[in-house]
C-alpha positions, 0 to 999 in steps of 0.5 A: 407517176406513170413514166410513160414519157420517160421511158426511151427505146425498145423497152416497156415498164414490164421489162426486167433488167439486172445489175451485178453488184459487188457483195459489200454494195449489194448488201449497203442497198438494203442496210443503207437504203439508198441506189446510187447513180454517178456522173457519167465521166467517171464511166471507162469509155472516154466517149460517155457524155461526149455530146455534153462535153463538146464544143458547142456552135450556134447557127450564128457561129457563136462557141461555148459549152454546156454549163450543165455537163456535170449536173446529170447522173446516171446507173448502168443495168442490162437486159442480159439474163445470162452473160459470162462476159458481164459476170467476168467484168463485174464480179472479179472476185467471183462473189458478186450479186446480181439483183433483178427488177423491172423498167417500170420498178427502177424508174418510179423508185427514182421518181418518187424521190424527185416528184416535184420534177420527176416527168422532166428529171427521171429517165431510163432508157436503152442504150443504141450502139453505133459506129464512131461516125454515126455517133458523130452524125447523131451529135450534130442533130440531137438538139435540133429541136431544142435543149429539152430534157428528153434530148439531154437524156437521150444524148446519154443513150448512144455508145460504140459497137464495142461495147454492144456485148452490154446489151445497156439500160440506163437510169438517167437523173438530170439535176434542176436544182443546179445542187453539187452532189458530194463526189459526183454521187446522186443518192436516193431513198429506195424500198429495197425489198419492193424494188429487187425480186431476186439475187443471184450469186456468181456462177463460179462461186463453189456450191458450199460457199453458195449455200452460206451466202444464201443464208447471209442474204436471207438474214440481211436482207429480208429476200425469201429463200426462193428470191435467192438463187445461183447462176446455173451458167457454168452447170455441168452439161446433161442429157447429151447423147451423140448417135453413131451409125 
């Protein structure tokens, strides 16, 4: 699949994206060979999926609800290559692992599991951040050209300014079969060795512990030593010279 029509926003197939996984989840990616998307209502922001959960009013004044609001699943990634905030939020035990892939590889992995419906069910897009006032205005116009898969995906690519630090990209799946997935989790098969090209450890992890973790990662995942790194975000500064006249 080309994925050209399913990429939304100012990103392309070659754009690198990142996600931090707790250590046990990271190893599960390789042992179970599955990626997991969740229903947006499990995300902390109460405005997540607010459009699909909102009351609907037609031009004739009829009121109702979208019947498919629980048939959409998502997964959050980031464009940040180095972010203190992201490590502190998603690596509270200081031992999480960040993986790297590209927009194209991630979209293709989801599309391969849904080949019959990929072009109308699998999307990836950059999140836009806006004020609550603009978010309400966006909600009023998103479906003016019809309730299309593209519009449904776009309805999940907005967030309030308070979350702008996440610089987020979202993988989105729209379930086409009216199938309910256990615990609100959509699982699809992946080849993790082909999908991820780097694994990076928390910068706060002591170097000795990182070396042991690196050996474990190489042994359990098949990633090479060159692909396993430790973030240098907290490295000691070098080369700073202050000139005094």
